[in-house]
C-alpha positions, 0 to 999 in steps of 0.5 A: 743707917742709910744716907739721903740718896739711899732713902731717896732711891728706896722711896722711888722703889717703894712708889714702883718707879721703874726708870729714872732719866737724868744727867750725870754730874758731881752733884748726884754721885750719891744718887747714882751709887744708890741707883747702881746698888739697886739696878735690879729694881730701878733703871737709870737712863742718861739723857742728852742735852744741847749745849 
């Protein structure tokens, strides 16, 4: 049974999303793993911010 992160990434893929932009962090580890498992279908681009 898929978890919420896997369902989220599967939905993005079904919507033909090809690239996701975001910041890494502990709060999205599940999403990052789901993206890693589907890296042939969807890409992740790490963005930067000033802080």
